[in-house]
C-alpha positions as a LaTeX table, in Angstrom:
\begin{tabular}{lrrr}
\hline
Residue & $x$ (\AA) & $y$ (\AA) & $z$ (\AA) \\
\hline
Met1 & $-14.47$ & 8.05 & $-157.77$ \\
Pro2 & $-15.06$ & 4.69 & $-159.54$ \\
Glu3 & $-18.51$ & 4.03 & $-160.86$ \\
Arg4 & $-20.63$ & 1.60 & $-158.85$ \\
Lys5 & $-20.87$ & $-0.82$ & $-161.81$ \\
Ala6 & $-17.08$ & $-1.05$ & $-162.12$ \\
Val7 & $-16.73$ & $-1.60$ & $-158.37$ \\
Asp8 & $-19.35$ & $-4.35$ & $-158.46$ \\
Glu9 & $-17.67$ & $-6.08$ & $-161.43$ \\
His10 & $-14.28$ & $-6.10$ & $-159.65$ \\
Ala11 & $-15.82$ & $-7.29$ & $-156.37$ \\
Gln12 & $-17.32$ & $-10.31$ & $-158.14$ \\
Arg13 & $-13.85$ & $-11.36$ & $-159.27$ \\
Gly14 & $-12.64$ & $-11.65$ & $-155.67$ \\
Pro15 & $-9.98$ & $-9.77$ & $-153.74$ \\
Ile16 & $-7.04$ & $-8.20$ & $-155.51$ \\
Gly17 & $-4.71$ & $-8.90$ & $-152.62$ \\
Arg18 & $-4.45$ & $-9.86$ & $-148.96$ \\
Leu19 & $-3.57$ & $-7.49$ & $-146.12$ \\
Trp20 & $-0.04$ & $-8.70$ & $-145.32$ \\
Met21 & 1.71 & $-5.90$ & $-143.45$ \\
Ile22 & 0.86 & $-2.52$ & $-141.98$ \\
Gln23 & 3.75 & $-0.04$ & $-142.21$ \\
Val24 & 4.11 & 2.64 & $-139.53$ \\
Ser25 & 6.58 & 5.48 & $-140.06$ \\
Ala26 & 8.91 & 5.97 & $-137.11$ \\
Gly27 & 11.93 & 8.09 & $-136.20$ \\
Asp28 & 13.28 & 5.18 & $-134.14$ \\
Pro29 & 11.69 & 1.91 & $-135.32$ \\
Glu30 & 13.36 & $-0.20$ & $-132.62$ \\
Arg31 & 11.89 & 1.95 & $-129.81$ \\
Ile32 & 8.37 & 2.07 & $-131.31$ \\
Ala33 & 8.40 & $-1.65$ & $-132.16$ \\
Ala34 & 9.36 & $-2.40$ & $-128.53$ \\
Phe35 & 6.40 & $-0.28$ & $-127.30$ \\
Trp36 & 3.90 & $-1.94$ & $-129.66$ \\
Gly37 & 5.33 & $-5.41$ & $-129.03$ \\
Val38 & 4.51 & $-5.08$ & $-125.35$ \\
Val39 & 1.08 & $-3.51$ & $-126.01$ \\
Leu40 & 0.12 & $-6.29$ & $-128.43$ \\
Gly41 & 1.97 & $-9.11$ & $-126.63$ \\
Val42 & 4.10 & $-10.15$ & $-129.60$ \\
Pro43 & 7.85 & $-10.31$ & $-130.18$ \\
Val44 & 9.95 & $-8.60$ & $-132.79$ \\
Glu45 & 10.12 & $-11.08$ & $-135.66$ \\
Glu46 & 12.61 & $-9.40$ & $-137.99$ \\
Arg47 & 15.02 & $-6.49$ & $-138.24$ \\
Leu48 & 16.07 & $-5.35$ & $-141.72$ \\
Gly49 & 18.78 & $-3.01$ & $-142.94$ \\
Asn50 & 22.20 & $-1.81$ & $-141.90$ \\
Pro51 & 21.66 & 0.77 & $-140.59$ \\
Leu52 & 18.35 & $-0.52$ & $-139.27$ \\
Gln53 & 15.41 & 0.48 & $-141.52$ \\
Tyr54 & 12.54 & $-1.87$ & $-140.62$ \\
Val55 & 11.51 & $-3.67$ & $-137.43$ \\
Asn56 & 8.69 & $-6.18$ & $-137.96$ \\
Leu57 & 6.51 & $-7.60$ & $-135.21$ \\
Ala58 & 5.18 & $-11.15$ & $-135.30$ \\
Pro59 & 1.47 & $-11.38$ & $-136.18$ \\
Thr60 & $-0.93$ & $-11.16$ & $-133.21$ \\
Glu61 & $-2.50$ & $-14.45$ & $-134.30$ \\
Pro62 & $-2.02$ & $-16.90$ & $-137.20$ \\
Gly63 & $-2.96$ & $-15.28$ & $-140.49$ \\
Ala64 & $-3.15$ & $-11.75$ & $-139.04$ \\
Pro65 & $-1.18$ & $-9.02$ & $-140.79$ \\
Arg66 & 2.20 & $-8.05$ & $-139.36$ \\
Ile67 & 3.00 & $-4.56$ & $-138.19$ \\
Ser68 & 6.27 & $-3.06$ & $-139.40$ \\
Phe69 & 7.99 & 0.11 & $-138.22$ \\
Gln70 & 9.90 & 1.86 & $-140.98$ \\
Arg71 & 12.58 & 4.49 & $-140.31$ \\
Val72 & 11.76 & 7.88 & $-141.77$ \\
Pro73 & 13.69 & 11.15 & $-141.29$ \\
Glu74 & 10.69 & 13.42 & $-140.67$ \\
Thr75 & 8.71 & 13.68 & $-137.45$ \\
Lys76 & 4.94 & 13.27 & $-137.25$ \\
Val77 & 3.18 & 16.57 & $-137.95$ \\
Val78 & $-0.55$ & 16.04 & $-138.43$ \\
Lys79 & $-3.27$ & 13.60 & $-137.36$ \\
Asn80 & $-2.97$ & 10.03 & $-138.61$ \\
Arg81 & $-5.25$ & 9.11 & $-141.52$ \\
Leu82 & $-5.21$ & 5.50 & $-140.26$ \\
His83 & $-4.99$ & 4.32 & $-136.68$ \\
Phe84 & $-5.19$ & 1.20 & $-134.52$ \\
Asp85 & $-8.15$ & 0.42 & $-132.26$ \\
Leu86 & $-7.29$ & $-1.89$ & $-129.35$ \\
Ser87 & $-10.03$ & $-3.87$ & $-127.65$ \\
Val88 & $-9.55$ & $-4.14$ & $-123.87$ \\
Asp89 & $-11.46$ & $-5.47$ & $-120.87$ \\
Asp90 & $-10.47$ & $-2.63$ & $-118.51$ \\
Leu91 & $-9.96$ & 0.81 & $-120.04$ \\
Thr92 & $-8.31$ & 2.38 & $-117.00$ \\
Glu93 & $-5.84$ & $-0.48$ & $-116.43$ \\
Ala94 & $-4.91$ & $-0.74$ & $-120.12$ \\
Cys95 & $-4.27$ & 2.98 & $-120.44$ \\
Ala96 & $-2.20$ & 3.06 & $-117.25$ \\
Arg97 & 0.02 & 0.31 & $-118.64$ \\
Ile98 & 0.32 & 2.11 & $-121.98$ \\
Glu99 & 1.31 & 5.33 & $-120.18$ \\
Ala100 & 3.93 & 3.40 & $-118.15$ \\
Leu101 & 5.47 & 2.34 & $-121.51$ \\
Gly102 & 5.72 & 5.93 & $-122.74$ \\
Gly103 & 2.35 & 6.40 & $-124.41$ \\
His104 & 0.02 & 9.23 & $-123.43$ \\
Arg105 & $-3.60$ & 10.41 & $-123.59$ \\
Arg106 & $-4.57$ & 12.66 & $-126.46$ \\
Asp107 & $-7.27$ & 14.48 & $-124.50$ \\
Asp108 & $-8.85$ & 14.51 & $-121.03$ \\
His109 & $-12.16$ & 12.76 & $-121.72$ \\
Asp110 & $-13.43$ & 9.41 & $-122.93$ \\
Val111 & $-15.74$ & 9.09 & $-125.91$ \\
His112 & $-19.09$ & 7.29 & $-125.66$ \\
Glu113 & $-20.89$ & 6.78 & $-128.96$ \\
Tyr114 & $-23.09$ & 4.13 & $-130.57$ \\
Gly115 & $-22.76$ & 1.75 & $-127.61$ \\
Tyr116 & $-18.95$ & 1.97 & $-127.50$ \\
Ser117 & $-16.59$ & 3.68 & $-125.07$ \\
Trp118 & $-13.00$ & 4.53 & $-125.90$ \\
Arg119 & $-10.05$ & 6.67 & $-124.98$ \\
Arg120 & $-7.77$ & 8.40 & $-127.46$ \\
Met121 & $-4.08$ & 7.63 & $-126.85$ \\
Ala122 & $-0.75$ & 8.17 & $-128.60$ \\
Asp123 & 2.40 & 6.07 & $-128.78$ \\
Pro124 & 5.82 & 7.58 & $-127.93$ \\
Asp125 & 6.13 & 8.98 & $-131.49$ \\
Gly126 & 2.72 & 10.71 & $-131.21$ \\
Asn127 & 0.84 & 8.22 & $-133.46$ \\
Glu128 & $-2.80$ & 8.23 & $-132.39$ \\
Phe129 & $-4.71$ & 5.09 & $-131.49$ \\
Cys130 & $-7.88$ & 4.25 & $-129.58$ \\
Val131 & $-8.32$ & 1.95 & $-126.61$ \\
Val132 & $-11.87$ & 0.60 & $-126.82$ \\
Leu133 & $-13.76$ & $-1.04$ & $-123.97$ \\
Asp134 & $-14.76$ & $-4.55$ & $-125.11$ \\
Arg135 & $-18.51$ & $-4.86$ & $-124.73$ \\
\hline
\end{tabular}
């Protein structure tokens, strides 16, 4: 783990880079990009490779990072180390729409902690994400 002094010195110099794209591994990037495109309300911006290797969504707002779905041969095996949190106005309605697109609940209860309420969901490939009630 870096020493605090080294971290502070680097932080004073400014960021090393900008978050440009988030890559998500997928068995079928076209299918998963279509799911997330509807969930986030953005179109597919780019398809790369022949055969298709990457499907990139447009950013959700100007300057936001893009989400890209990259073809990988292996299936998901363990819990994600990184996941999306979606802010919604109506938890029940949002999750019903997600389920209609092929997503599913990860468990049978909602979580209520620190003034937040959320539901654990998964996309059609099993990638976990949370749907959080906007407060």
